[in-house]
N, C-alpha and C positions, 0 to 999 in steps of 0.2 A: 360740729363738735362730736367727740366720741365718748362722752361721759358715761353712757349706759352700755358701753361695749361689752364689759364683762358679763353683765346680767343677760344681755342678748345672746351671747355665745354659750352660756353655761348649759343650755338645753341641748347642745349639739351632740353630746355623748362622747364615747372614747372607743377606739379600735384597739383590741388587745392582742391581735395576732402578731407574733414575733418571727414568723418564718421569713427568711431573706434569700435572695438569689445568690448563687456562688459568685465571688469576686473574680474578675478576669483582667487581663492585662490591657485589653482594649474594649471598645464599646461593642455590644452585641449587634450583629448584623452588619458590621463594617461601617456604621455611621460615624461621622466626625464627632469628636468630643465637643461638648457645649462650651461656649465662651463664658468666662466668669469675669465680672467687673465689680468695681467698688465706686460708690458715689457718696457724697456728704452734703447735708443740708446747711442752711445758714446758721452761723453761731448765734446763740442767744445768751444774754447776760441776765442772770437771776439776782434779784435783791435778796438780802438776808431774810430767811423765813419764807421765801416764795416757792410755791409749788407750780409747776408749769407743764402743760402738754405741748411738746414741741411740734413744729410743722412736720408732717409726714414727708419722708425722703422717698422719692419715686425712682424706680429703676428705668433705664433706657427702654425705648420701644422694643418689643419683642423679647424682653427679659422679665423675670420675676424674682422676688426676694427669697433668699434662703436664710440669711442671717443679718445681724445689724447690732447697733449699740450706740454708745456715746463716749466722746472724749471730754475731759474736764480740766479747766485751768482756773485757779490753782487746783491741785489734784486731790483735794479732800473736801469734806463738808457737805457734798451733795449725794443723795441716795436715790437709787433707781427703783421706781414703782412699776414701770412697764418698759419692756423691750421686746417687741413682738411683731410678727408679720401682719401687715395691713394691705390687702389687695396685692398689687405688684410692688408695694413699697414697704416701709418699716416705720413703726410707731414707737415713740419714746415719751415717757412721763417721768419727771424727776422732782425732787423736793430739796431745796437748799436749806439745810439746818445749821449752816455756819453763821458766824456773826458778821459776814461781809459778802460782797458780790462774788459770784462765780460764773464763769463762761463755759457753756456746754455746746458741743457740736454733735448732732446726730449723724449716723452713718448707716449705710446699707450695703450688703453684698448681694449681687444679682447674677443670675444664670440664664442662658438661653435654652437650658434643658427642657424639652417639651413634655417630659414625663412627670414633672413635679406635681404632687398633690398636697393638699392642706388638710390636716386633721386637728381636731380640737379635743382637749381633755375635759375632765370634770372640774367644776368649781369646787374647791375644798376650802373650808373655813377653819379657823383656829388660831391660837396664839402663835404657833409655828405650824404652818400648813404646807403640805406637799401635794402637787398635782402632776400627773403624767399623761402624755399623749403618745399613742402608738401608731405605727405605719400599718397599712393593709398588707396582707400576705403577698410576698413577692417584691416588696419595696424595702429600701433601707433609708436611714436617716441622712438627709442632706442639710438639715438645719432645724432651727426651732427657737422658741422664745417663751415669754410669760407676761402676764399682766396681773396686777394686784390693785386693791382699792385702798382709799383713805391713807393711813400711815403704816401700811404693810409694805415692807421694803424687801427686795429680792436678795436672797442669800445662797441660791443655788441655780445654776443653769447647766445641766449635765446631760450630754447625749449618750446613748448606747447604740448598738447596731441598728435597731429599729424602733427606738423610743427616745423621748425627750422628757426629762424630769425637771421640775421647777419647785422652788421653795421660797416662801416669804415669811418674814418675822413681823408680827404685829407690835408696833411700838406705841400705839395709841390706845384709846379707850373704846373705840367702835369695833365690834366684832365684824371681821371681814375675812377675805380669803384670797386665793390665787388660782389662776387657770393657766395650764400649759398648752402650747401649740407645737406641732411638728410639721416640717416640710419633708416630704418623702420623694424618693427617686427610684427609677428602675436601674440606674447606672451605678457602677461601683464607687463607693466613698470609703475613706479610712478615718480612724479616730486616733488622736494623739493627746497625751496629757503631760503635765510636768513630771519629770523624773524624780525631783526632790521638792517637797512641799516648802513653801516660804513661811517661816515663823512670823507671826504678827503679834507683837507685844500688846498688852492691855491698853486700850484707848489710842492705839496707833494705826496708821494706814500704810499698807504695803501693796506691791504688785507681784503678780506671777505671770509667766508666759509659757505658752505651748507652741512648738514648732511642728509644721507639717512634715511628712516624709519628703525626701529629696525629689524634686520635680513636680511636687503637688502644690496647690494653692488652697487657702481657706475658703470654705463656703459658710461657716458659722462657727461660733464658739461660746464659751462661758466660763464659769468658775465653780469651785466647790470648796467646802470647809465647814466649820461649825455654824449652826444656825445664827449665832450672834455676830458672825463676820459678814457684814452687810456690804453689798456691792455699790461702789461709787462710779466706776467707769468700766466699760467693756467694749473692746474694739478690735478690728482686724488690722494686721500688718500685711506686708507683701507676702510673707511666708508663714504666718502663724496668727496667734490670738493672745491679747493681753487683757488681764482682769486686774482691777484695783479695788481694794476693799478695806473697810475699817473694822477693827475688832472692838465691839461695844461691850465686851465682857471684862471682868475684873482679873482674868488670868490670861496667859499667853495662849493663842490658838494658831491654827495653820490655814494657809490658803493655797489652792491649786488652780491651774488653768487647764482648759480642755479645748480642743479644736477639731472640727470636721473638715476633711480635705478631699480634693479630687484632682485628677489630672486634667489640665486645661487643654 
């Protein structure tokens, strides 16, 4: 079990250098572009009120994880507490706050890129807490994720060129926090986001989607919006990333999706 995972990783520190290599049309040194694949784990049905750590989804041999998430059916009522890289796979923890059963399916995006490194941010606590993890000098963001404890639910998973930001909203009574993770690469990656934010009325659930540039595939993704717009589902498609979230506020808010892409 991974119950003490956040506490164990919190002492790992954070890299703050944001220097990145220049993007190029092909891989440096004439090397072949890495393979990118997707895998999903077994679907799990959660009872009303149930919190669950899902089985880790493992990448194929010779590949490691850059992104991942979870699909949800029906598509509301479950909130994400963790969506983060674990070894060569992906870890997901969710909490069903609906009044009925929900089925969740964990997913992982994998790459054969041998330059991938794993960096860990600081554990940050608070009612609304933000953690960031940065790549070492010379690398760029290939993916990332976050983990939170208790009833802290993710409301931000947003990459920049060499950084991954994560935010969690505390909906309970136990003071806790969030920790961000970033997967970094020597190879060129691009970022894309939604061109028009999706309005989310009070107490409603909506989706947003970001597409990769033509000819590229997603390696990771997430979403952004107001701290009270909490993530229900986050998952890759063949050419982009979809985020689904619920506005727990009393006024209309907005939701955006973001995706990290590379040429396969």
